[in-house]
C-alpha positions as CSV (number, residue, x, y, z in Angstrom):
1,X,4.8,-7.3,-10.5
2,X,6.7,-6.0,-7.4
3,X,8.9,-8.1,-5.2
4,X,8.7,-11.8,-4.3
5,X,5.4,-14.2,-3.2
6,X,6.0,-14.0,0.0
7,X,3.4,-17.3,0.8
8,X,6.0,-19.2,-0.5
9,X,9.4,-20.9,1.0
10,X,12.4,-21.6,-1.1
11,X,11.4,-24.7,-2.1
12,X,8.1,-23.7,-3.1
13,X,5.7,-25.1,-0.8
14,X,3.0,-23.2,0.7
15,X,3.6,-21.2,4.3
16,X,2.4,-18.5,6.1
17,X,4.2,-15.8,6.8
18,X,5.5,-14.6,9.7
19,X,4.3,-11.2,11.0
20,X,5.3,-11.3,14.8
21,X,8.3,-8.7,13.6
22,X,6.2,-6.4,12.1
23,X,4.7,-3.6,14.3
24,X,1.2,-2.8,14.6
25,X,-0.4,-0.1,12.5
26,X,-3.6,1.2,11.3
27,X,-4.6,-0.8,8.6
28,X,-8.2,-0.4,6.1
29,X,-8.8,-1.7,3.2
30,X,-11.7,-0.8,1.0
31,X,-13.3,-3.5,-1.9
32,X,-16.1,-3.7,-4.4
33,X,-18.1,-6.0,-6.6
34,X,-21.4,-6.4,-8.1
35,X,-24.2,-8.6,-8.9
36,X,-26.3,-8.2,-11.7
37,X,-30.1,-9.2,-12.5
38,X,-33.1,-8.7,-14.1
39,X,-34.9,-5.3,-13.5
40,X,-38.0,-7.4,-11.7
41,X,-35.3,-8.5,-9.5
42,X,-33.4,-5.2,-8.6
43,X,-37.5,-3.5,-7.9
44,X,-38.2,-6.9,-5.9
45,X,-34.8,-6.4,-3.7
46,X,-35.5,-2.6,-3.5
47,X,-39.3,-2.8,-2.7
48,X,-38.3,-6.0,-0.1
49,X,-40.4,-7.8,-1.9
50,X,-38.4,-11.1,-1.7
51,X,-40.1,-14.0,0.1
52,X,-37.0,-14.2,2.1
53,X,-36.6,-11.7,4.1
54,X,-34.6,-8.6,4.0
55,X,-32.4,-9.1,1.6
56,X,-29.8,-5.8,1.9
57,X,-29.8,-6.1,5.8
58,X,-28.7,-10.0,5.9
59,X,-26.3,-9.7,3.0
60,X,-25.0,-6.5,5.0
61,X,-24.5,-9.0,7.9
62,X,-22.8,-12.0,5.8
63,X,-20.4,-9.2,4.4
64,X,-19.5,-8.4,8.2
65,X,-19.1,-11.6,9.3
66,X,-17.3,-12.8,6.6
67,X,-14.8,-9.7,7.4
68,X,-14.3,-11.6,11.0
69,X,-13.7,-15.1,9.7
70,X,-11.6,-14.5,6.7
71,X,-8.8,-16.6,8.1
72,X,-11.2,-19.2,8.4
73,X,-11.6,-19.5,4.5
74,X,-8.6,-18.1,3.1
75,X,-5.6,-20.8,4.6
76,X,-3.0,-18.9,4.8
77,X,-4.4,-15.4,6.0
78,X,-3.5,-14.5,9.6
79,X,-6.6,-13.6,12.4
80,X,-6.9,-10.4,12.5
81,X,-8.1,-8.1,15.2
82,X,-11.0,-5.9,13.0
83,X,-12.0,-2.6,14.5
84,X,-14.6,-2.2,12.4
85,X,-16.4,-3.6,8.9
86,X,-18.7,-1.5,7.1
87,X,-20.9,-3.4,3.8
88,X,-23.1,-1.3,2.0
89,X,-25.5,-2.1,-0.7
90,X,-27.2,0.0,-3.7
91,X,-29.4,-0.8,-5.8
92,X,-29.7,0.0,-9.4
93,X,-32.2,-1.1,-12.1
94,X,-30.1,-4.1,-13.0
95,X,-27.8,-4.7,-10.3
96,X,-26.4,-4.4,-6.5
97,X,-23.2,-2.9,-5.9
98,X,-21.6,-3.9,-3.0
99,X,-18.7,-1.9,-0.8
100,X,-17.3,-3.2,1.8
101,X,-14.6,-1.0,4.3
102,X,-12.4,-3.0,6.8
103,X,-9.9,-1.3,9.2
104,X,-7.7,-3.0,11.8
105,X,-4.9,-2.4,14.2
106,X,-2.9,-5.1,13.4
107,X,0.4,-6.5,11.6
108,X,-1.3,-7.9,8.3
109,X,-3.0,-6.2,6.0
110,X,-7.3,-6.3,5.7
111,X,-7.4,-7.0,2.2
112,X,-8.5,-9.8,2.1
113,X,-11.1,-9.6,4.9
114,X,-12.9,-6.7,2.3
115,X,-12.8,-8.7,-0.5
116,X,-14.5,-12.1,1.7
117,X,-17.0,-9.5,3.1
118,X,-17.8,-8.4,-0.7
119,X,-18.0,-11.9,-1.6
120,X,-20.0,-12.6,0.9
121,X,-22.9,-10.2,0.7
122,X,-22.8,-11.1,-3.1
123,X,-23.3,-14.6,-2.6
124,X,-26.6,-13.7,0.1
125,X,-28.3,-11.6,-2.1
126,X,-28.1,-14.7,-4.9
127,X,-28.9,-17.2,-2.5
128,X,-32.2,-14.7,-0.9
129,X,-33.0,-14.1,-4.8
130,X,-32.4,-17.3,-6.6
131,X,-36.2,-18.7,-7.0
132,X,-36.8,-15.4,-9.0
133,X,-33.9,-14.8,-10.9
134,X,-31.6,-18.5,-11.6
135,X,-29.4,-16.0,-14.0
136,X,-27.9,-13.5,-11.5
137,X,-24.1,-13.0,-12.3
138,X,-21.2,-12.0,-9.5
139,X,-18.5,-10.1,-10.8
140,X,-15.7,-7.0,-10.9
141,X,-14.8,-8.0,-7.1
142,X,-11.6,-6.2,-6.6
143,X,-9.7,-4.0,-4.3
144,X,-9.8,0.1,-4.4
145,X,-8.0,1.2,-2.0
146,X,-5.7,-0.3,0.5
147,X,-4.1,1.7,3.9
148,X,-1.4,1.0,5.7
149,X,2.0,-1.2,6.7
150,X,5.4,-0.7,5.2
151,X,4.0,-0.3,1.7
152,X,1.6,2.3,2.5
153,X,-1.6,3.6,0.8
154,X,-2.8,2.1,-2.9
155,X,-5.4,3.2,-4.9
156,X,-7.5,1.3,-8.3
157,X,-6.9,4.6,-11.2
158,X,-9.5,4.8,-13.8
159,X,-11.1,2.2,-15.8
160,X,-8.4,-0.2,-16.6
161,X,-7.4,-0.8,-13.1
162,X,-4.1,0.6,-13.1
163,X,-2.8,1.0,-9.4
164,X,-1.2,3.6,-7.6
165,X,0.8,3.9,-4.6
166,X,1.1,7.3,-2.8
């Protein structure tokens, strides 16, 4: 671990960190996750044959909306002025991979917004496909990269998820 947990005061009570003195800087984060499913489900998603509509399009919008509303879901997150949100969904033989890139010019990082975007998109895929495949599994939701702020750039390295600052 590198540093103390900032969301707790000296008595151990949860608190919202005061970022008022921090400079506004360009910040970005990339998160990724996946939802595993039966091959027939992935085929139906790819072909647009899910009865509820355009799974990938609706999931993309859900991810964007989640990034914009992260502070409503995560109690100690600061509301941020996002400058951009991209959510990409790629269908493979047995899964959909979701990648969210979130950008802001603000006093706090956008890691939580990127993770919320991936999570909401995956949940939306599940919701839209559950009538034909209740066995889907959402997994591997993780931060891949963050840029900006005092700590600079961090990137996930290798299969085991080792971090690299730089």
